[in-house]
N, C-alpha and C positions, 0 to 999 in steps of 0.2 A: 539902448541897454536898460532904460527905465521900465520898458514893457516886459522885460524878462522876469523881473521880480513879481509882477502881477500874474504872469502865466504860471510861475512856480506856485504861488499861493492858490490860484484857481485850480490847478491840478491836485494840490493837496486836499483842498475842500471837496473837489469832485470825487477823489478816491474815498475820503471819509464818508461822504454822503452815499456813495454806491455801496459801501460795506454796511452802513446802518440800514439802508433800504433792503439789502439782501437778507440781513439778520431778521428783519420784520416780515419777510416773506414776499417782498415786492421785487421788481426788476432791478438788478444791479445797474444796467446801462441807462435806464430811465433816470434813476437818482444820481448817477454819475454826471449825466448831461445837465440836469437841473441844478445840482450843487456846483458844477463848474461854471455855468452861465451866471448864476447869482450866488456867489460863494457863501456868505454868512447866512443869508435867509434860506437858501436851498438846503444847507445842512440842518438848520433848525427845523425846517418843514419835515425833513426825513426823520428827525428825532421824535417829533411830536405827532406824526401821523399814526393812525391806528395800526395795529399789528394784524396782518391777515392770519397768522398762525393761531391767534387767541380768539378768533371769531367762531361763534356757533355755526353749525352747518345743518343742512336739510337735504333730503333725498328727493330728486325730481320724480313726481308720480308717473311720468310717462316713460322715461328712459332709464331711471335709476341712478343717474349721475349724482354724486354728492357735491353740493355747491354751497357757498356761503349764504347765510340768510339775507344778506343785503342784496343779492341778485333778484331781479324781478322777472328775468327771462332766462331760461336754460340755454346755455351756449351750445349745447349739443343738438337738441331737438327743437328748440324755439318755443317750448311750452311756456305760457305765462304762469309765474309762480306766485303763490300767496304765502304769507307767514303761517307756518303750521302751529298747532297747539304746542304748549311747552313740553308735553310728554313725548312729542315726536322730534324735538330738536336733538341734534347730535353734538354733544360737547366736544371741544377740541381734543381733550385728552383721550377720548374714546376712539379717535381715528388711528387706526393702525395702517401701516404701509399697504396692506392688501385691500383695505377699505377705501383708500383714497383713489377715486377714479378721476378727480378733477383737479 
């Protein structure tokens, strides 16, 4: 019965970590598993990780897919990507649902 308390606490942290991860634009299930496996530290990692939604984007010169600037290879066509000049960056608030290809 002593293990039941730990399982309950781990599930609570897993749910909280999954929700925080999803809010930041990452996978719910990935952060659910991480936060459940290492309850306190997993949730803290989910809280302090960068937000995918607030990251600048750029357009792949080959296929036109809009990707985060931290990507070095386009996941669609495999083109090697370089950081574009500041005037070619797409700020996160400029992305409309029609513009989001990735």
